[in-house]
LOROZA-939551 format. One record per residue (C-alpha): residue in three letters; x, y, z. Coordinates in steps of 0.25 Angstrom, whole numbers, plus 2048, in hexadecimal, padded with zeros to 3 digits. Layout:
// LOROZA-939551
ALAXYZ/...
***
This chain:
// LOROZA-939551
MET2C8230B15/ARG2CD226B09/LYS2D722EB05/LEU2DE22EB13/ILE2DB21EB10/ILE2E321DB04/PHE2EE226B09/LEU2F021CB14/LEU2EF20DB0D/SER2FA218B03/LEU300219B10/ALA2FF209B13/VAL305206B06/LEU31020FB07/SER31620CB13/THR3131FAB11/SER31B1FDB05/TYR326205B0B/LEU3271FAB15/ALA3281EDB0C/TYR3331F6B06/THR33B1F7B10/ILE33A1EBB16/VAL33E1E3B08/ASN3481EEB08/GLN34D1EAB15/GLN34E1DAB11/GLU3551DCB07/HIS35F1E5B10/ILE35E1D9B19/GLU3621CEB0F/GLN36D1D7B09/LEU3731D7B19/GLN3701C9B19/GLU37A1C7B0E/GLN3831CFB13/LEU3861C9B22/GLN3871BBB18/GLN3911C0B12/GLU3981C4B1C/GLN3971B8B25/LEU39D1AFB18/LYS3A81B9B19/ILE3AB1B8B2A/LYS3A71A8B26/ALA3B41A7B1B/ILE3BD1B2B23/TYR3BC1A8B2E/SER3BE19CB28/ASP3CD1A2B28/LYS3D2198B31/TYR3DD1A5B36/VAL3D31AFB36/ARG3C81A5B3E/GLU3D51A5B48/ALA3D91B3B48/ILE3C81B5B4C/GLU3C71ABB56/SER3D51AFB5D/GLY3CE1BDB5E/GLY3D81C1B53/
***
């Protein structure tokens, strides 16, 4: 019975550690994607600030 409890506790610790690692990893990935999004938004803003490009976009061409 004692071995079973130790085994289950060990399994719980390992599961918790894995989940914590996964959460941290996903958070880092989210931060990278947010950074990429900001860069793309700046590019679009720079392109759209060009008068001729803006007129072409607004006219649908």
